[in-house]
C-alpha positions, 0 to 999 in steps of 0.5 A: 466512484472507483471499480478499484478495491482494497485489500489489506492483509492481516499481516498488514492490518496488524500493522496498519493498527498499531501506528498513530493515529495521524500514520495511520489516517495518512496511509487510508488516505493515499490508499484510498486516492490510489483506487482513483488516482495512481498516476499523483501519488509515488506508486512505482514498481520495484525491480525483481520482484512483482509487488509495487510500493507505494510510499507515504512518509516514512512507510511503504507500503507494499502491494499486488497488483491483481487487473484481471480482479481490479484489485489492490492487495496491500501484502505489507505494511512497514518503515524503508528500513526493514520493509523489503527484506523477505 
């Protein structure tokens, strides 16, 4: 088991709850993999921002990485078309 934790902020959690069960499970599964083996996923830093993005099918998961406390903070989840808008 990894020392890294996943924290899902309220806005991201609400979006996740509205997804179909299959999409929700797929995102949660990839977040679990992220804790132990982030190199195996499509997990990249965003240019011009401090966030990282995790690609899960048609969805993007924006993550803030706190290396000091070993925490991945999920800030937003959404479709590729509108996730990067602020």
